[in-house]
MARBA-3410 file (N, C-alpha, C, O; in Angstrom, 1 decimal):
63
-12.3,25.7,-80.3,-12.7,26.9,-79.6,-14.0,26.5,-78.8,-14.8,25.7,-79.3 ~ -14.1,27.1,-77.6,-15.3,26.8,-76.8,-15.7,28.0,-76.1,-14.9,28.9,-75.8 ~ -17.0,28.1,-75.8,-17.5,29.3,-75.0,-16.9,29.2,-73.6,-17.0,28.1,-73.0 ~ -16.5,30.3,-73.0,-16.0,30.3,-71.7,-17.3,30.6,-70.8,-18.4,30.8,-71.3 ~ -17.1,30.5,-69.5,-18.2,30.6,-68.5,-18.9,32.0,-68.6,-20.1,32.1,-68.3
-18.1,33.0,-69.0,-18.7,34.4,-69.1,-19.2,34.8,-70.4,-19.4,35.9,-70.7 ~ -19.4,33.8,-71.3,-19.9,34.0,-72.6,-18.9,34.3,-73.7,-19.3,34.5,-74.9 ~ -17.6,34.4,-73.4,-16.6,34.6,-74.4,-16.2,33.3,-74.9,-16.6,32.2,-74.4 ~ -15.4,33.3,-76.0,-14.9,32.1,-76.6,-13.4,31.9,-76.5,-12.7,32.9,-76.5 ~ -13.0,30.7,-76.3,-11.6,30.4,-76.2,-11.1,29.6,-77.4,-11.7,28.6,-77.8
-10.0,30.1,-78.0,-9.4,29.4,-79.1,-8.0,29.0,-78.7,-7.3,29.7,-78.0 ~ -7.6,27.8,-79.1,-6.2,27.4,-78.7,-5.6,26.4,-79.7,-6.3,25.8,-80.5 ~ -4.3,26.2,-79.5,-3.6,25.2,-80.3,-2.9,24.3,-79.3,-2.0,24.6,-78.6 ~ -3.5,23.1,-79.2,-3.1,22.1,-78.2,-1.6,21.8,-78.2,-1.0,21.5,-77.2 ~ -1.0,21.8,-79.4,0.4,21.3,-79.5,1.4,22.4,-78.9,2.6,22.1,-78.8
0.9,23.6,-78.7,1.8,24.7,-78.2,1.3,25.2,-76.8,0.2,25.9,-76.8 ~ 1.9,24.8,-75.8,1.5,25.2,-74.5,1.4,26.7,-74.4,2.3,27.5,-74.8 ~ 0.3,27.2,-73.8,0.2,28.7,-73.6,-0.4,29.4,-74.8,-0.6,30.6,-74.8 ~ -0.7,28.7,-75.9,-1.2,29.4,-77.1,-2.7,29.3,-77.1,-3.3,28.4,-77.6 ~ -3.3,30.3,-76.4,-4.7,30.4,-76.3,-5.2,31.8,-76.2,-4.4,32.6,-75.7
-6.4,32.1,-76.6,-6.9,33.5,-76.6,-8.4,33.5,-76.3,-9.0,32.4,-76.4 ~ -8.9,34.6,-76.0,-10.4,34.8,-75.8,-10.9,35.8,-76.7,-10.2,36.7,-77.1 ~ -12.2,35.7,-77.1,-12.9,36.7,-77.9,-14.3,36.7,-77.6,-14.9,35.7,-77.0 ~ -15.0,37.8,-78.0,-16.5,37.9,-77.8,-17.2,37.0,-78.7,-18.4,36.6,-78.5 ~ -16.6,36.6,-79.9,-17.3,35.7,-80.9,-16.2,34.7,-81.3,-15.0,34.9,-81.1
-16.7,33.6,-81.9,-15.7,32.6,-82.4,-14.7,33.2,-83.4,-13.6,32.9,-83.4 ~ -15.3,34.1,-84.3,-14.4,34.7,-85.3,-13.3,35.6,-84.7,-12.2,35.6,-85.1 ~ -13.7,36.4,-83.7,-12.8,37.3,-83.0,-11.7,36.4,-82.3,-10.5,36.8,-82.4 ~ -12.1,35.3,-81.7,-11.1,34.5,-81.1,-10.1,33.9,-82.1,-8.9,33.8,-81.9 ~ -10.6,33.5,-83.2,-9.8,32.9,-84.3,-8.8,34.0,-84.8,-7.6,33.7,-85.0
-9.2,35.2,-85.0,-8.3,36.3,-85.5,-7.2,36.5,-84.4,-6.1,36.7,-84.7 ~ -7.6,36.6,-83.1,-6.7,36.8,-82.1,-5.7,35.7,-82.0,-4.5,35.9,-81.8 ~ -6.1,34.5,-82.2,-5.2,33.3,-82.2,-4.2,33.4,-83.3,-3.0,33.0,-83.1 ~ -4.6,33.9,-84.4,-3.7,34.1,-85.6,-2.5,35.0,-85.2,-1.4,34.7,-85.4 ~ -2.9,36.1,-84.5,-1.8,37.1,-84.1,-0.9,36.5,-83.0,0.3,36.7,-83.1
-1.5,35.8,-82.1,-0.7,35.1,-81.1,0.2,34.1,-81.7,1.4,34.0,-81.3 ~ -0.3,33.3,-82.6,0.5,32.3,-83.3,1.7,32.9,-84.0,2.8,32.3,-84.0 ~ 1.5,34.0,-84.7,2.6,34.7,-85.4,3.7,35.1,-84.4,4.8,34.9,-84.7 ~ 3.3,35.6,-83.2,4.3,36.0,-82.2,5.0,34.7,-81.7,6.3,34.8,-81.5 ~ 4.3,33.7,-81.5,5.0,32.4,-81.1,5.9,31.9,-82.1,7.0,31.4,-81.8
5.6,32.0,-83.4,6.5,31.5,-84.5,7.8,32.4,-84.4,8.8,31.8,-84.6 ~ 7.6,33.7,-84.2,8.8,34.5,-84.1,9.7,34.1,-82.9,10.9,34.0,-83.0 ~ 9.1,33.9,-81.8,9.8,33.4,-80.6,10.6,32.1,-80.8,11.7,32.0,-80.5 ~ 9.9,31.2,-81.4,10.5,29.9,-81.7,11.7,30.1,-82.7,12.8,29.5,-82.5 ~ 11.5,30.9,-83.7,12.6,31.2,-84.7,13.8,31.8,-84.0,14.9,31.5,-84.2
13.5,32.8,-83.1,14.6,33.5,-82.4,15.4,32.6,-81.5,16.6,32.7,-81.3 ~ 14.7,31.6,-80.9,15.3,30.6,-80.0,15.9,29.4,-80.7,16.5,28.6,-80.1 ~ 15.7,29.4,-82.1,16.2,28.3,-82.8,15.5,27.0,-82.6,16.0,25.9,-82.8 ~ 14.2,27.1,-82.2,13.4,25.9,-82.0,12.4,25.7,-83.2,12.1,26.6,-83.9 ~ 12.0,24.4,-83.3,11.1,24.1,-84.4,9.7,24.0,-83.8,9.5,23.5,-82.7
8.7,24.4,-84.5,7.3,24.2,-84.1,6.9,22.7,-84.2,7.5,22.0,-85.0 ~ 6.0,22.3,-83.3,5.5,20.9,-83.4,4.9,20.7,-84.8,4.4,21.6,-85.4 ~ 5.0,19.5,-85.3,4.5,19.1,-86.6,3.0,19.0,-86.6,2.4,19.2,-87.7 ~ 2.3,18.8,-85.5,0.9,18.6,-85.4,0.1,19.9,-85.0,-0.9,19.8,-84.3 ~ 0.6,21.1,-85.4,0.0,22.3,-85.0,-1.3,22.5,-85.7,-1.4,22.4,-87.0
-2.4,22.7,-85.0,-3.7,22.9,-85.6,-4.6,23.7,-84.6,-4.4,23.6,-83.4 ~ -5.5,24.4,-85.1,-6.5,25.1,-84.3,-7.6,24.2,-84.0,-8.2,23.4,-84.8 ~ -8.0,24.1,-82.7,-9.0,23.3,-82.2,-10.2,24.2,-81.9,-10.1,25.2,-81.2 ~ -11.4,23.7,-82.4,-12.6,24.4,-82.1,-13.6,23.5,-81.5,-14.0,22.5,-82.1 ~ -13.9,23.7,-80.2,-14.9,22.9,-79.5,-16.0,23.7,-78.9,-15.8,24.9,-78.7
-17.1,23.1,-78.6,-18.2,23.8,-78.0,-18.5,23.1,-76.7,-19.0,22.0,-76.7 ~ -18.2,23.8,-75.6,-18.5,23.2,-74.3,-19.8,23.8,-73.8,-20.2,24.9,-74.1 ~ -20.5,22.9,-73.1,-21.8,23.4,-72.6,-21.8,23.4,-71.1,-22.9,23.7,-70.5
END
């Protein structure tokens, strides 16, 4: 997760393209990412696809 230029935070899962969210705080971004990840898991399941084995939340602080 890293702060965006406008003071918000970005959380993402590098192994899944497009799996990223913004929040006003790091905790808010983590919670939002959890919900997005749940939706992505459902999409993968419906499409018969497997999630990458190296799925992890990345938290970084950009300055």
